Phi, psi and omega in degrees: 000122176271181186302315188283327173295322177291318178302313178302318180291324183282338184262003182298323188227041177292141178290156180217178175207184188293344181279345186278121175262315170227122183265214181302139172125351176241184182295326176223159165280149177241127184230148170288141183228015179081008178258125181296340186252342189225156169240157187263138174253139173232139180214143168227145179213161182216149173236141187233132174301135186091345177246309184253348176200167181243175176297337184271351181292131178304132186303325176302324182284331175297309177302314182296318181297318184301316180283320183300323178301312180294321178299326181294327175293318174302315179302318181298343179264359185077024188257177179236124181290157185229302187210150183227151169246145185237118168257124178234128181251128188228151171296161183296334178252108179218161180262120177304322181300319180299310181295324178295323179290326175300312180297323181299316178295316178298313185294326180292320180287326175299314185296320179305322182253017177059038180261128175273131170266114196249008180146202183152212185210146169240140180205173182268143174215116183303134167077327186218159179274137176229135176231125179241132180245127170256128190231138169249157177203180180227152175221144177304140187308128177075008186247008176298132180268114185262173174285343198265005188257007182287144180231153181302134180105341180297152171270145177253129183239153172223141174272158172067210178228157192240150175092159177067028186293333183294349178288352179149329186298332185291344179256337193246359189299149175264116173306133187280046181296309179300315181298315183295318177298318179299312182301316183290332180277329189264331187223150176284081180288131182274317182210151181200147175203164177268158181257099184248328181255018184094144181301321176297335180268327185264325178305322178296333175295315178296316179298316181295316183300326185265352180071035186223178176241178183223149172235121181258143175262115187304315186290347181265352180295125182277106184268130181291155174301320179303316183291322177295318182291321174304316183290321181295321180282349183078017181284336185255151180269009182221154176298157181306317181301313179295323177298320181301321183273340192238340187304313185086174179058038172279323180055044165264183178252139166243132184209159180235152169203170182308139184298333181291346177264005187295310178295316176300323186287320180295318180294316181291321178300316181299326177285321188276322185229075184291342180265359180237126183288146171229125184234138171272111189249003181167200181214157173278134178236164174288157181107214179209166178078183183240137172240157187238128176254128176220192184298336184266357180129208182238134179217162177295145176247121189241003178295153179231159176276200183288135179224123176295147177071004182271000000 
């Protein structure tokens, strides 16, 4: 049983109440909070030594990554982060200075995005460090951008470049909070999510939630320099294009909107965010699954991104 099969099994019969607008299954939960103008976002995420970082990773970057991952999910909803709780699980023998440096990296990013760290939990975990972040945020009432709104004919976009994140980006990425809020304010975005497990792993979640399929144009996929250099050196066991879709930990945004808005969004983006790439990589189609268009024609694309327990 892999990660997503387990999630599906566990979320079949979760309890709910009248405050829940969107429960399990999107980047964040959306709840009523008694505010006539806003709704509450809730997110939790974790990083584990040996999976998301190593013993050699600078502790400041560990703390930064732990918070940045949750911030990326708030971004995917078009929201603004507010406050976080930190659970940290440590081996019995640990260095207080090391843990303080983890918090220093986390606190710097929190201050940058006006996020309050308001408490948490400490506990013992044999052999390795684990950090879990619970984060709240807000989104204008009725304006949360979900995974489930894509429709046939939409254009598919992705921010930044993909692949090769282990060269450093997975520790240093900037959550696309500003960009996502701007998109949600300026354009009728139909569906959006962040890319954490690779585009080939995450886009299918959006497609299934929306009940549609997708067609990707191979030549339009924005491949990072790191992925290209890895492939050129022979360091990677897969071509740069496959790495771009499957490596994971890109933490970019993938979103859809009506195809008639494709040129306006590209033009406006270039003016607003000249240092961040935006690519139209395909279209939403009727049906299910992903197909790939290249010079030779159209064929099914079956590669997948990172999956825990697989």
